[in-house]
C-alpha atoms as one frame of an Amber mdcrd trajectory, in Angstrom:
protein
   0.000   0.000   0.000   1.261   3.530  -0.751   1.807   5.906   2.154  -1.257
   7.959   2.925   0.651  11.198   2.324   3.934  12.022   0.631   5.511  15.304
  -0.415   8.157  15.411  -3.129  10.352  18.439  -3.773  11.010  18.812  -7.500
  13.483  20.885  -9.488  11.534  20.470 -12.741   8.081  19.047 -13.390   6.757
  18.494 -16.922   3.008  18.255 -16.475   3.582  17.555 -19.544   1.812  20.539
 -21.132   4.090  23.000 -19.363   7.145  23.106 -17.097   7.109  23.953 -13.387
  10.306  24.588 -11.462  11.114  24.361  -7.763   7.762  23.006  -6.683   6.369
  20.353  -4.351   4.051  17.519  -5.318   1.807  16.465  -2.469   0.430  12.945
  -2.866  -2.391  11.434  -0.831  -4.069   8.027  -1.198  -2.341   7.309  -4.492
  -3.329  10.565  -6.175  -1.844  13.982  -6.627  -3.483  16.124  -3.985  -1.710
  19.384  -4.722   1.011  20.956  -6.843   2.597  23.692  -4.720   4.567  26.342
  -6.583   6.339  29.614  -5.872   7.038  30.875  -2.368   4.504  28.476  -0.893
   6.626  25.493  -2.006   9.549  26.628   0.175   7.382  26.352   3.271   6.051
  22.831   2.561   8.001  20.079   4.365   9.072  17.528   1.768   9.704  13.910
   2.711  11.519  13.098  -0.554  13.658  14.786  -3.197  12.969  14.206  -6.893
  15.316  13.575  -9.794  16.207  16.191 -12.407  12.867  15.832 -14.249   9.516
  14.532 -13.002   6.915  13.625 -15.626   3.677  11.671 -15.895   4.268   7.938
 -16.168   4.331   6.612 -19.715   1.416   4.621 -21.146   2.164   1.852 -23.655
  -0.980   0.847 -25.528   0.772  -1.679 -27.785   3.170  -4.132 -26.134   3.305
  -7.927 -26.495   5.898  -8.956 -23.944   9.273  -8.465 -22.264  12.087 -10.385
 -20.552  11.376 -13.652 -22.321   7.633 -13.552 -21.615   4.671 -13.046 -23.959
   1.034 -12.044 -23.393  -0.062 -15.142 -25.285   1.613 -17.309 -22.614  -1.473
 -16.655 -20.528   0.313 -16.828 -17.158   0.536 -14.515 -14.185   4.340 -14.927
 -14.315   4.439 -13.506 -17.846   2.218 -10.575 -16.957   4.328  -9.849 -13.875
   7.574  -9.984 -15.875   6.160  -7.516 -18.396   4.953  -5.239 -15.629   8.352
  -5.129 -13.938  10.228  -4.590 -17.201   7.992  -1.755 -18.336   8.230   0.006
 -14.963  12.028  -0.037 -15.262  11.620   2.096 -18.391   9.150   4.603 -16.948
   5.915   2.984 -18.117   3.211   3.032 -15.459   0.223   1.685 -17.450  -0.049
  -0.649 -20.434  -2.392  -2.613 -22.646  -1.435  -6.285 -22.864  -1.433  -6.918
 -26.605  -2.422 -10.198 -28.233  -1.350 -11.637 -31.590  -3.442 -13.426 -34.197
  -3.717 -17.057 -33.123  -6.151 -19.983 -33.117  -9.407 -19.018 -31.403  -8.681
 -21.333 -28.482  -5.265 -19.734 -27.874  -6.698 -16.225 -28.014  -9.486 -17.138
 -25.601  -6.942 -18.725 -23.257  -4.826 -15.546 -23.231  -7.893 -13.356 -22.672
  -9.205 -15.516 -19.825  -5.794 -15.543 -18.222  -5.566 -11.768 -18.393  -9.006
 -11.455 -16.789  -7.928 -13.811 -14.009  -4.489 -12.358 -13.337  -4.345  -8.632
 -14.090  -5.644  -7.562 -10.676  -2.828  -9.526  -9.024  -0.071  -7.374 -10.556
   1.104  -4.893  -7.945   4.895  -4.599  -8.312   5.281  -2.735 -11.590   3.378
  -1.030 -14.392  -0.376  -1.356 -14.118  -2.178  -3.520 -16.723  -5.216  -1.443
 -17.703  -6.736  -3.670 -20.380  -6.170  -5.675 -23.521  -5.298  -4.568 -27.043
  -6.400  -7.233 -29.536  -4.089  -6.977 -32.544  -5.914  -9.413 -34.786  -7.310
 -11.705 -35.981  -9.366  -9.280 -38.134  -6.504  -8.188 -40.389  -5.820  -8.186
 -44.122  -3.479 -11.011 -45.222  -1.977  -8.654 -47.821  -0.620  -6.518 -44.953
  -0.191  -9.265 -42.354   3.317  -8.299 -41.236   4.493 -10.870 -38.703   0.996
 -12.311 -38.177   0.451 -15.879 -39.408  -1.999 -15.645 -42.318  -3.567 -18.979
 -41.382  -4.841 -17.404 -38.146  -6.431 -14.324 -39.737 -10.229 -14.284 -39.940
 -12.985 -12.346 -41.652 -14.559  -9.903 -39.246 -17.212 -11.667 -37.197 -19.204
  -9.725 -34.593 -20.544 -12.813 -32.720 -17.020 -14.244 -32.420 -15.710 -10.871
 -31.276 -18.423 -10.770 -28.624 -17.246 -14.164 -27.357 -13.708 -12.801 -27.105
 -15.008  -9.916 -25.009 -16.779 -12.323 -22.694 -13.628 -14.428 -22.328 -11.683
 -11.299 -21.383 -14.164 -10.294 -18.714 -14.810  -7.189 -20.833 -11.240  -5.980
 -20.343 -10.580  -5.346 -24.068  -9.989  -1.607 -24.452  -8.624  -1.525 -27.984
  -8.761  -3.607 -31.155  -6.867  -3.359 -34.441  -9.054  -3.914 -37.509  -8.545
  -3.862 -41.287 -11.750  -2.013 -42.205 -11.891  -3.185 -45.833 -12.484  -6.811
 -44.835 -16.055  -8.163 -45.010 -18.199  -6.821 -42.161 -15.326  -4.589 -41.050
 -17.524  -1.542 -40.627 -20.056  -3.588 -38.673 -17.369  -4.663 -36.243 -16.087
  -1.093 -35.905 -19.569   0.152 -35.041 -20.084  -2.642 -32.497 -16.747  -2.104
 -30.773 -17.138   1.681 -30.741 -20.608   1.377 -29.241 -19.073  -0.656 -26.421
 -16.500   2.056 -25.712 -13.612   0.090 -27.234 -10.957   2.058 -29.106 -10.835
   0.904 -32.736  -7.456   1.232 -34.436  -6.978   0.809 -38.187  -4.050  -1.401
 -39.061  -2.620  -4.283 -41.058  -4.770  -2.816 -43.778  -4.786  -2.327 -47.537
  -7.709   0.121 -47.328  -8.202   2.824 -49.903  -8.735   6.417 -48.827 -12.514
   6.012 -49.143 -12.534   2.736 -47.194 -10.486   4.308 -44.415 -12.756   7.366
 -44.357 -15.800   5.097 -44.016 -14.105   3.392 -41.045 -13.558   6.704 -39.293
 -17.159   7.683 -39.916 -18.127   4.323 -38.337 -16.132   5.135 -35.195 -12.451
   4.228 -35.713 -10.201   6.818 -34.103  -6.678   5.450 -34.239  -4.054   3.906
 -36.524  -1.861   0.990 -35.466   1.933   1.464 -35.870   1.449   4.126 -38.552
   3.334   3.496 -41.815   3.932  -0.171 -40.960   1.662  -2.895 -42.406  -0.340
  -0.289 -44.349  -0.964   0.414 -48.016   1.763   2.892 -49.010   0.866   6.469
 -49.874   0.426   7.209 -53.587  -0.296  10.614 -55.066  -3.294   9.337 -57.063
  -4.614   6.976 -54.367  -3.459   8.250 -50.969  -4.947   5.166 -49.333  -5.299
   4.625 -45.624  -2.168   6.681 -44.914  -3.642   9.673 -46.710  -6.637   9.561
 -44.389  -4.710   8.805 -41.199  -2.218  11.619 -41.717  -4.805  14.289 -42.511
  -7.933  13.498 -40.480  -7.705  15.365 -37.182  -9.997  12.829 -35.505  -7.422
  10.052 -35.840  -4.670   9.337 -33.312  -1.522   7.785 -34.768   0.525   5.103
 -33.036   4.176   5.143 -34.050   7.215   3.013 -33.184   9.984   5.609 -32.781
  13.001   3.296 -32.920  14.449   4.408 -36.263  13.962   0.849 -37.563  10.226
   0.652 -38.199  10.002   4.274 -39.341  12.812   6.425 -40.673  13.296   9.493
 -38.509  12.543  11.725 -41.504   9.122  10.059 -41.839   8.618  10.308 -38.087
   9.351  14.033 -38.285   6.769  14.370 -41.056   4.197  12.551 -38.924   4.827
  14.866 -35.982   4.499  17.936 -38.187   1.167  16.728 -39.557  -0.370  15.308
 -36.383   1.428  17.092 -33.560   2.034  15.542 -30.120  -1.693  15.811 -29.356
  -2.480  13.131 -31.955   0.772  11.139 -31.916   1.025   8.132 -29.594   4.401
   6.613 -28.880   4.183   2.813 -28.611   6.820   0.114 -28.462   5.231  -2.977
 -30.067   7.645  -4.567 -27.606   8.120  -8.334 -27.648   9.473 -10.931 -25.237
  12.953  -9.907 -26.496  12.810  -6.589 -24.587  15.716  -6.362 -22.097  17.224
  -9.584 -23.481  20.467 -10.384 -25.357  20.538 -11.408 -29.016  18.816 -14.739
 -29.579  15.467 -16.389 -30.315  12.337 -15.461 -28.372   8.633 -16.328 -28.453
   6.012 -14.203 -30.170   2.743 -16.058 -29.868   3.367 -19.648 -30.978   6.486
 -18.898 -33.045  10.075 -17.813 -32.545  11.494 -14.479 -33.623  15.146 -13.526
 -33.913  16.690 -10.591 -32.051  19.917  -9.413 -33.652  21.603  -6.018 -33.298
  18.513  -4.411 -31.804  16.031  -5.643 -34.428  13.337  -8.318 -34.062  12.534
 -10.273 -37.222  10.911 -13.463 -38.404  13.337 -15.974 -39.925  12.307 -14.658
 -43.376  13.410 -11.135 -42.407   9.961  -9.611 -41.729   9.981  -7.117 -38.868
   8.323  -8.724 -35.847   7.741  -6.175 -33.106  10.631  -4.454 -31.387  12.813
  -4.126 -28.310  12.025  -0.431 -28.023  11.086   1.014 -24.628   9.166   4.231
 -24.125  11.972   6.015 -22.305  14.178   5.415 -25.351  11.388   6.543 -27.673
  11.189   9.830 -25.766  14.962  10.259 -25.921  14.909   9.557 -29.669  12.389
  12.330 -30.291  14.371  14.798 -28.198  17.892  13.909 -29.353  17.363  12.940
 -32.996  14.433  15.139 -34.036  15.006  17.966 -31.531  11.392  17.718 -30.370
  10.743  19.814 -27.241  10.762  17.597 -24.155   7.193  18.472 -23.200   5.979
  17.423 -26.651   7.829  14.111 -26.488   6.433  13.427 -23.015   2.932  14.335
 -24.193   3.136  11.674 -26.917   4.184   9.101 -24.301   1.651   9.982 -21.610
  -1.147  12.540 -22.018  -2.049  11.614 -25.601  -2.349   7.842 -25.068  -4.329
   8.532 -21.889  -6.721  10.821 -23.718  -7.133   8.356 -26.596  -8.234   5.695
 -24.096 -10.673   7.986 -22.306  -8.355   8.420 -19.307  -7.474  12.071 -19.843
  -7.281  14.038 -16.604  -6.789  10.865 -14.585  -3.601   9.544 -16.168  -0.876
  11.083 -18.296  -0.859  14.411 -16.444   0.477  15.915 -13.244  -2.429  17.823
 -11.740  -4.615  17.691  -8.627  -6.874  14.646  -8.739  -4.748  12.678 -11.220
  -3.292   9.301 -10.337   0.191   9.645  -8.846   1.791   7.700 -11.712   5.172
   9.350 -12.137   8.519   8.800 -13.819  11.683  10.402 -12.439  14.389  11.121
 -15.033  17.999  12.253 -14.806  19.588  14.956 -16.954  20.054  12.445 -19.798
  16.345  11.487 -19.570  17.124   8.057 -18.178  14.748   6.535 -15.646  15.902
   6.601 -12.030  12.552   5.884 -10.354   8.997   4.964 -11.300   5.924   5.451
  -9.133   2.452   3.938  -9.623  -0.420   5.291  -7.529   2.029   6.966  -5.168
   4.070   3.818  -4.642   7.639   3.300  -5.871   7.699   0.222  -8.139  11.185
   0.752  -9.590  14.358   2.559  -8.641  17.956   2.367  -9.832
């Protein structure tokens, strides 16, 4: 249990919309009770000193595993390993992400998540499931096994929701597949974030999906019909429709930094969501690691299928933030927004997570001058420190 009250003296706080200096964060019952600034801060007794930068904890809405463990394992040990690994990199909340698999395997993973997620208390908080598949287009399957992809099927999707205990918060869909729009409407009506991905949709098909309720794009640029000047396709819609949030894997492998810079110019940090698409190879040496029921190869920082297809990543959100700041010269507050406030808002958690303000959850990441994680706090409780 977190202490009932805690006061932290901070040199710099990125809320992340603006920067506060020389202030005190007062935490009570796992939430931020007060942000004390100016002369008042000098008179508040502080029980702890912060690192160089304090920011809202990161939120990873697309991560499959870490430290040799995979969501599809369906075990509390795997979920706990992910939670601990993510916390070590400043992530305080995450969506456990599935992979296209036989129905029985997917239902097993969903039931296991429903049974185990409330037992995770030592790291990042699991806040739901992201179903990446099986309703994807084989033409843009990426690392997904085509034999496990299915036509969109609302009754089957409903059974998945029941197996998960209604913990699914996000689903990736190729809208051009049969009954795709029907599934998008059903999921949206249930309050589930629909993300367009692994798709060969035309501009008009993507626009119809947004009109049906889709509001996000999965790992933008990857596993999508490429942009063409006479048929802009799904990318043309995603990059220009202000209603759409854009996931992006900012590792310099999945997306060239020049393309990432273009995305940020078009969408801004308010519509850009940093994700990792992290696999069980995160925090592991080169070798072979599980992704669903297959093995992927980690070599020189890249995860690939044996045929060379990119298969997730070993990116962490603290490194994604550093990449934006150091490579693209993005202002720190903007980079932090894309890792915290924007994913929170996209999931309907704006004001509660992803911000430092009275009433918000005390999910915090403490960074040194080089923006490396020195401490992570979830609900006012330290879950990682160097």
